[in-house]
PyMOL Python script that loads the backbone (N, CA, C, O; Angstrom):
from pymol import cmd

cmd.read_pdbstr("""\
ATOM      1  N   MET A   1     384.690 105.095 332.053  1.00  0.00           N
ATOM      2  CA  MET A   1     383.620 104.594 333.086  1.00  0.00           C
ATOM      3  C   MET A   1     382.239 104.377 332.703  1.00  0.00           C
ATOM      4  O   MET A   1     381.793 104.928 331.697  1.00  0.00           O
ATOM      5  N   SER A   2     381.621 103.721 333.328  1.00  0.00           N
ATOM      6  CA  SER A   2     379.990 103.498 332.962  1.00  0.00           C
ATOM      7  C   SER A   2     379.359 104.228 333.779  1.00  0.00           C
ATOM      8  O   SER A   2     379.744 104.655 334.868  1.00  0.00           O
ATOM      9  N   SER A   3     378.228 104.400 333.175  1.00  0.00           N
ATOM     10  CA  SER A   3     377.137 105.417 333.531  1.00  0.00           C
ATOM     11  C   SER A   3     376.409 104.995 335.182  1.00  0.00           C
ATOM     12  O   SER A   3     375.869 105.796 335.945  1.00  0.00           O
ATOM     13  N   ALA A   4     376.618 103.393 335.420  1.00  0.00           N
ATOM     14  CA  ALA A   4     375.965 103.181 336.668  1.00  0.00           C
ATOM     15  C   ALA A   4     377.119 103.380 337.291  1.00  0.00           C
ATOM     16  O   ALA A   4     377.043 104.228 338.181  1.00  0.00           O
ATOM     17  N   SER A   5     378.146 102.904 337.139  1.00  0.00           N
ATOM     18  CA  SER A   5     379.497 103.369 338.100  1.00  0.00           C
ATOM     19  C   SER A   5     379.335 104.785 338.327  1.00  0.00           C
ATOM     20  O   SER A   5     379.109 104.908 339.531  1.00  0.00           O
ATOM     21  N   PHE A   6     379.340 106.016 337.718  1.00  0.00           N
ATOM     22  CA  PHE A   6     379.442 107.399 338.141  1.00  0.00           C
ATOM     23  C   PHE A   6     378.173 107.456 339.213  1.00  0.00           C
ATOM     24  O   PHE A   6     378.275 107.968 340.328  1.00  0.00           O
ATOM     25  N   TYR A   7     377.168 106.952 338.782  1.00  0.00           N
ATOM     26  CA  TYR A   7     376.384 107.442 339.606  1.00  0.00           C
ATOM     27  C   TYR A   7     376.280 106.746 340.940  1.00  0.00           C
ATOM     28  O   TYR A   7     375.776 107.318 341.907  1.00  0.00           O
ATOM     29  N   LYS A   8     376.822 105.330 341.011  1.00  0.00           N
ATOM     30  CA  LYS A   8     376.924 104.869 342.141  1.00  0.00           C
ATOM     31  C   LYS A   8     377.979 106.127 343.053  1.00  0.00           C
ATOM     32  O   LYS A   8     377.652 106.727 344.077  1.00  0.00           O
ATOM     33  N   TRP A   9     379.057 106.229 342.421  1.00  0.00           N
ATOM     34  CA  TRP A   9     380.068 107.160 342.783  1.00  0.00           C
ATOM     35  C   TRP A   9     379.488 108.194 343.393  1.00  0.00           C
ATOM     36  O   TRP A   9     379.668 108.354 344.601  1.00  0.00           O
ATOM     37  N   ARG A  10     378.717 109.041 342.672  1.00  0.00           N
ATOM     38  CA  ARG A  10     378.091 110.328 342.702  1.00  0.00           C
ATOM     39  C   ARG A  10     377.023 110.454 344.357  1.00  0.00           C
ATOM     40  O   ARG A  10     376.946 111.262 345.282  1.00  0.00           O
ATOM     41  N   ALA A  11     376.278 108.985 343.945  1.00  0.00           N
ATOM     42  CA  ALA A  11     375.533 109.113 345.117  1.00  0.00           C
ATOM     43  C   ALA A  11     376.075 108.494 346.643  1.00  0.00           C
ATOM     44  O   ALA A  11     375.466 108.475 347.712  1.00  0.00           O
ATOM     45  N   LYS A  12     377.176 108.099 346.381  1.00  0.00           N
ATOM     46  CA  LYS A  12     378.131 107.362 347.930  1.00  0.00           C
ATOM     47  C   LYS A  12     378.863 109.237 348.252  1.00  0.00           C
ATOM     48  O   LYS A  12     378.731 109.891 349.287  1.00  0.00           O
ATOM     49  N   PHE A  13     379.372 109.525 347.361  1.00  0.00           N
ATOM     50  CA  PHE A  13     380.377 110.651 347.522  1.00  0.00           C
ATOM     51  C   PHE A  13     379.927 112.236 346.931  1.00  0.00           C
ATOM     52  O   PHE A  13     380.589 113.274 346.903  1.00  0.00           O
ATOM     53  N   GLY A  14     378.756 111.999 346.556  1.00  0.00           N
ATOM     54  CA  GLY A  14     378.437 113.504 346.016  1.00  0.00           C
ATOM     55  C   GLY A  14     378.186 114.509 346.950  1.00  0.00           C
ATOM     56  O   GLY A  14     378.315 115.632 346.464  1.00  0.00           O
ATOM     57  N   GLY A  15     377.861 114.483 348.172  1.00  0.00           N
ATOM     58  CA  GLY A  15     377.640 115.545 349.203  1.00  0.00           C
ATOM     59  C   GLY A  15     378.782 115.576 350.106  1.00  0.00           C
ATOM     60  O   GLY A  15     378.666 116.069 351.228  1.00  0.00           O
ATOM     61  N   MET A  16     379.779 115.123 349.727  1.00  0.00           N
ATOM     62  CA  MET A  16     381.075 114.829 351.131  1.00  0.00           C
ATOM     63  C   MET A  16     382.147 116.220 350.251  1.00  0.00           C
ATOM     64  O   MET A  16     382.258 116.453 349.048  1.00  0.00           O
ATOM     65  N   ASP A  17     382.743 116.862 351.367  1.00  0.00           N
ATOM     66  CA  ASP A  17     383.866 117.786 351.106  1.00  0.00           C
ATOM     67  C   ASP A  17     385.391 116.845 351.240  1.00  0.00           C
ATOM     68  O   ASP A  17     385.291 115.686 351.644  1.00  0.00           O
ATOM     69  N   ALA A  18     386.355 117.232 350.993  1.00  0.00           N
ATOM     70  CA  ALA A  18     387.464 116.332 350.652  1.00  0.00           C
ATOM     71  C   ALA A  18     387.961 115.733 352.025  1.00  0.00           C
ATOM     72  O   ALA A  18     388.555 114.665 352.174  1.00  0.00           O
ATOM     73  N   SER A  19     387.632 116.553 352.903  1.00  0.00           N
ATOM     74  CA  SER A  19     387.825 116.451 354.359  1.00  0.00           C
ATOM     75  C   SER A  19     387.258 115.226 354.435  1.00  0.00           C
ATOM     76  O   SER A  19     388.060 114.296 354.529  1.00  0.00           O
ATOM     77  N   LEU A  20     385.897 114.906 354.418  1.00  0.00           N
ATOM     78  CA  LEU A  20     384.890 113.883 354.689  1.00  0.00           C
ATOM     79  C   LEU A  20     385.161 112.486 353.995  1.00  0.00           C
ATOM     80  O   LEU A  20     384.998 111.396 354.544  1.00  0.00           O
ATOM     81  N   ILE A  21     385.604 112.694 352.687  1.00  0.00           N
ATOM     82  CA  ILE A  21     385.981 111.768 351.814  1.00  0.00           C
ATOM     83  C   ILE A  21     387.328 111.210 352.084  1.00  0.00           C
ATOM     84  O   ILE A  21     387.540 110.030 351.807  1.00  0.00           O
ATOM     85  N   ALA A  22     388.366 112.037 352.660  1.00  0.00           N
ATOM     86  CA  ALA A  22     389.765 111.332 353.505  1.00  0.00           C
ATOM     87  C   ALA A  22     389.356 110.824 354.831  1.00  0.00           C
ATOM     88  O   ALA A  22     390.037 109.825 355.064  1.00  0.00           O
ATOM     89  N   GLU A  23     388.473 111.097 355.883  1.00  0.00           N
ATOM     90  CA  GLU A  23     388.180 110.527 356.988  1.00  0.00           C
ATOM     91  C   GLU A  23     387.756 108.999 356.478  1.00  0.00           C
ATOM     92  O   GLU A  23     388.361 108.014 356.902  1.00  0.00           O
ATOM     93  N   MET A  24     386.476 108.879 355.368  1.00  0.00           N
ATOM     94  CA  MET A  24     386.297 107.764 355.087  1.00  0.00           C
ATOM     95  C   MET A  24     386.994 106.891 354.454  1.00  0.00           C
ATOM     96  O   MET A  24     386.527 105.759 354.573  1.00  0.00           O
ATOM     97  N   LYS A  25     387.936 106.962 353.822  1.00  0.00           N
ATOM     98  CA  LYS A  25     388.973 106.312 353.446  1.00  0.00           C
ATOM     99  C   LYS A  25     389.903 105.891 354.686  1.00  0.00           C
ATOM    100  O   LYS A  25     390.235 104.713 354.820  1.00  0.00           O
ATOM    101  N   ASP A  26     390.359 106.991 355.688  1.00  0.00           N
ATOM    102  CA  ASP A  26     391.166 106.579 356.707  1.00  0.00           C
ATOM    103  C   ASP A  26     390.172 105.456 357.304  1.00  0.00           C
ATOM    104  O   ASP A  26     390.559 104.296 357.165  1.00  0.00           O
ATOM    105  N   LEU A  27     389.128 105.632 357.851  1.00  0.00           N
ATOM    106  CA  LEU A  27     388.186 104.871 358.463  1.00  0.00           C
ATOM    107  C   LEU A  27     388.118 103.314 357.804  1.00  0.00           C
ATOM    108  O   LEU A  27     388.376 102.408 358.595  1.00  0.00           O
ATOM    109  N   ALA A  28     387.860 103.021 356.717  1.00  0.00           N
ATOM    110  CA  ALA A  28     388.062 102.072 355.939  1.00  0.00           C
ATOM    111  C   ALA A  28     389.337 101.125 355.892  1.00  0.00           C
ATOM    112  O   ALA A  28     389.452  99.927 355.635  1.00  0.00           O
ATOM    113  N   GLU A  29     390.325 102.187 356.263  1.00  0.00           N
ATOM    114  CA  GLU A  29     391.459 101.235 356.219  1.00  0.00           C
ATOM    115  C   GLU A  29     391.576 100.709 357.565  1.00  0.00           C
ATOM    116  O   GLU A  29     391.915  99.551 357.807  1.00  0.00           O
ATOM    117  N   GLN A  30     391.270 101.644 358.497  1.00  0.00           N
ATOM    118  CA  GLN A  30     391.007 100.998 359.774  1.00  0.00           C
ATOM    119  C   GLN A  30     390.467  99.494 359.797  1.00  0.00           C
ATOM    120  O   GLN A  30     390.983  98.416 360.095  1.00  0.00           O
ATOM    121  N   ASN A  31     389.060  99.934 359.302  1.00  0.00           N
ATOM    122  CA  ASN A  31     388.011  98.732 359.250  1.00  0.00           C
ATOM    123  C   ASN A  31     389.076  97.551 358.719  1.00  0.00           C
ATOM    124  O   ASN A  31     389.197  96.531 359.397  1.00  0.00           O
ATOM    125  N   ARG A  32     389.859  97.725 357.462  1.00  0.00           N
ATOM    126  CA  ARG A  32     390.448  96.604 357.066  1.00  0.00           C
ATOM    127  C   ARG A  32     391.416  96.067 357.601  1.00  0.00           C
ATOM    128  O   ARG A  32     391.576  94.903 357.234  1.00  0.00           O
ATOM    129  N   ARG A  33     392.441  96.597 358.632  1.00  0.00           N
ATOM    130  CA  ARG A  33     393.302  96.144 359.330  1.00  0.00           C
ATOM    131  C   ARG A  33     392.677  95.663 360.937  1.00  0.00           C
ATOM    132  O   ARG A  33     393.226  94.876 361.708  1.00  0.00           O
ATOM    133  N   LEU A  34     391.428  96.367 361.145  1.00  0.00           N
ATOM    134  CA  LEU A  34     390.873  95.472 362.165  1.00  0.00           C
ATOM    135  C   LEU A  34     390.532  94.507 362.052  1.00  0.00           C
ATOM    136  O   LEU A  34     390.516  93.808 363.065  1.00  0.00           O
ATOM    137  N   LYS A  35     390.130  94.004 360.929  1.00  0.00           N
ATOM    138  CA  LYS A  35     389.490  92.854 360.571  1.00  0.00           C
ATOM    139  C   LYS A  35     390.657  91.574 360.422  1.00  0.00           C
ATOM    140  O   LYS A  35     390.519  90.405 360.783  1.00  0.00           O
ATOM    141  N   LYS A  36     391.734  92.160 359.824  1.00  0.00           N
ATOM    142  CA  LYS A  36     393.047  91.370 359.515  1.00  0.00           C
ATOM    143  C   LYS A  36     393.176  90.792 361.037  1.00  0.00           C
ATOM    144  O   LYS A  36     393.015  89.586 361.222  1.00  0.00           O
ATOM    145  N   MET A  37     393.420  91.528 361.947  1.00  0.00           N
ATOM    146  CA  MET A  37     393.578  91.682 363.059  1.00  0.00           C
ATOM    147  C   MET A  37     392.689  90.383 363.659  1.00  0.00           C
ATOM    148  O   MET A  37     393.201  89.309 363.973  1.00  0.00           O
ATOM    149  N   TYR A  38     391.522  90.637 363.735  1.00  0.00           N
ATOM    150  CA  TYR A  38     390.522  89.590 364.389  1.00  0.00           C
ATOM    151  C   TYR A  38     390.733  88.022 363.538  1.00  0.00           C
ATOM    152  O   TYR A  38     390.415  87.023 364.183  1.00  0.00           O
ATOM    153  N   ALA A  39     391.031  87.914 362.734  1.00  0.00           N
ATOM    154  CA  ALA A  39     390.982  86.990 361.800  1.00  0.00           C
ATOM    155  C   ALA A  39     392.372  86.040 362.666  1.00  0.00           C
ATOM    156  O   ALA A  39     392.251  84.877 363.050  1.00  0.00           O
ATOM    157  N   GLU A  40     393.543  86.831 362.810  1.00  0.00           N
ATOM    158  CA  GLU A  40     394.823  86.194 363.279  1.00  0.00           C
ATOM    159  C   GLU A  40     394.224  85.654 364.454  1.00  0.00           C
ATOM    160  O   GLU A  40     394.249  84.460 364.753  1.00  0.00           O
ATOM    161  N   MET A  41     393.610  86.692 365.205  1.00  0.00           N
ATOM    162  CA  MET A  41     393.586  86.370 366.768  1.00  0.00           C
ATOM    163  C   MET A  41     392.641  85.219 366.601  1.00  0.00           C
ATOM    164  O   MET A  41     393.091  84.169 367.059  1.00  0.00           O
ATOM    165  N   SER A  42     391.624  85.154 366.144  1.00  0.00           N
ATOM    166  CA  SER A  42     390.700  83.867 366.019  1.00  0.00           C
ATOM    167  C   SER A  42     391.235  82.560 365.672  1.00  0.00           C
ATOM    168  O   SER A  42     391.015  81.481 366.221  1.00  0.00           O
ATOM    169  N   MET A  43     392.082  82.869 364.525  1.00  0.00           N
ATOM    170  CA  MET A  43     393.229  81.534 364.127  1.00  0.00           C
ATOM    171  C   MET A  43     393.740  81.482 365.446  1.00  0.00           C
ATOM    172  O   MET A  43     393.078  80.789 366.219  1.00  0.00           O
ATOM    173  N   GLN A  44     394.798  82.065 365.924  1.00  0.00           N
ATOM    174  CA  GLN A  44     395.418  81.701 367.307  1.00  0.00           C
ATOM    175  C   GLN A  44     394.557  81.399 368.413  1.00  0.00           C
ATOM    176  O   GLN A  44     395.112  80.798 369.333  1.00  0.00           O
ATOM    177  N   ASN A  45     393.193  81.696 368.572  1.00  0.00           N
ATOM    178  CA  ASN A  45     392.674  81.376 369.651  1.00  0.00           C
ATOM    179  C   ASN A  45     392.044  79.811 369.461  1.00  0.00           C
ATOM    180  O   ASN A  45     391.918  79.011 370.388  1.00  0.00           O
ATOM    181  N   ASP A  46     391.631  79.526 367.864  1.00  0.00           N
ATOM    182  CA  ASP A  46     391.371  78.014 367.792  1.00  0.00           C
ATOM    183  C   ASP A  46     392.514  77.333 367.922  1.00  0.00           C
ATOM    184  O   ASP A  46     392.527  76.335 368.644  1.00  0.00           O
ATOM    185  N   LEU A  47     393.724  77.777 367.213  1.00  0.00           N
ATOM    186  CA  LEU A  47     394.759  76.714 367.636  1.00  0.00           C
ATOM    187  C   LEU A  47     395.367  76.657 368.956  1.00  0.00           C
ATOM    188  O   LEU A  47     396.072  75.666 369.149  1.00  0.00           O
ATOM    189  N   LEU A  48     395.262  77.468 369.883  1.00  0.00           N
ATOM    190  CA  LEU A  48     395.450  77.245 371.354  1.00  0.00           C
ATOM    191  C   LEU A  48     394.520  76.250 371.857  1.00  0.00           C
ATOM    192  O   LEU A  48     394.917  75.273 372.491  1.00  0.00           O
ATOM    193  N   LYS A  49     393.298  76.462 371.596  1.00  0.00           N
ATOM    194  CA  LYS A  49     392.152  75.556 371.765  1.00  0.00           C
ATOM    195  C   LYS A  49     392.230  73.910 371.557  1.00  0.00           C
ATOM    196  O   LYS A  49     392.143  72.978 372.356  1.00  0.00           O
ATOM    197  N   GLU A  50     392.431  73.973 370.137  1.00  0.00           N
ATOM    198  CA  GLU A  50     393.466  72.619 369.717  1.00  0.00           C
ATOM    199  C   GLU A  50     394.054  72.154 370.624  1.00  0.00           C
ATOM    200  O   GLU A  50     393.609  71.338 371.431  1.00  0.00           O
ATOM    201  N   ALA A  51     395.402  72.745 370.588  1.00  0.00           N
ATOM    202  CA  ALA A  51     396.534  72.151 371.692  1.00  0.00           C
ATOM    203  C   ALA A  51     395.916  71.802 372.894  1.00  0.00           C
ATOM    204  O   ALA A  51     395.919  70.646 373.317  1.00  0.00           O
ATOM    205  N   LEU A  52     395.423  72.673 373.424  1.00  0.00           N
ATOM    206  CA  LEU A  52     394.888  72.279 374.796  1.00  0.00           C
ATOM    207  C   LEU A  52     394.405  71.338 375.035  1.00  0.00           C
ATOM    208  O   LEU A  52     394.750  70.604 375.961  1.00  0.00           O
ATOM    209  N   GLY A  53     393.426  71.116 374.206  1.00  0.00           N
ATOM    210  CA  GLY A  53     392.584  69.618 373.585  1.00  0.00           C
ATOM    211  C   GLY A  53     393.196  68.612 373.907  1.00  0.00           C
ATOM    212  O   GLY A  53     392.820  67.886 374.827  1.00  0.00           O
ATOM    213  N   LYS A  54     394.354  68.375 373.131  1.00  0.00           N
ATOM    214  CA  LYS A  54     394.954  67.465 372.597  1.00  0.00           C
ATOM    215  C   LYS A  54     395.804  66.919 373.898  1.00  0.00           C
ATOM    216  O   LYS A  54     396.296  65.792 373.950  1.00  0.00           O
ATOM    217  N   LYS A  55     395.893  67.923 374.955  1.00  0.00           N
ATOM    218  CA  LYS A  55     396.930  67.587 376.077  1.00  0.00           C
ATOM    219  C   LYS A  55     396.300  66.733 377.237  1.00  0.00           C
ATOM    220  O   LYS A  55     396.940  65.943 377.932  1.00  0.00           O
ATOM    221  N   ARG A  56     394.743  67.043 377.367  1.00  0.00           N
ATOM    222  CA  ARG A  56     394.259  66.490 378.299  1.00  0.00           C
ATOM    223  C   ARG A  56     393.789  65.294 377.882  1.00  0.00           C
ATOM    224  O   ARG A  56     393.239  64.535 378.679  1.00  0.00           O
TER     225      ARG A  56
END
""", "prot")
cmd.dss("prot")
cmd.show_as("cartoon", "prot")
cmd.util.cbc("prot")
cmd.orient("prot")
């Protein structure tokens, strides 16, 4: 591990206890899932708009 990586890690997680780190990881995972859901819904929305536009 490089010194820069260690200091970045320490700056990010240094003052946290284990429960806060676990909560942060859970929130990051939830954020990832929500971003994926948003992307899928946005794509569906675009497809529906395109399909409706062609019918008219």
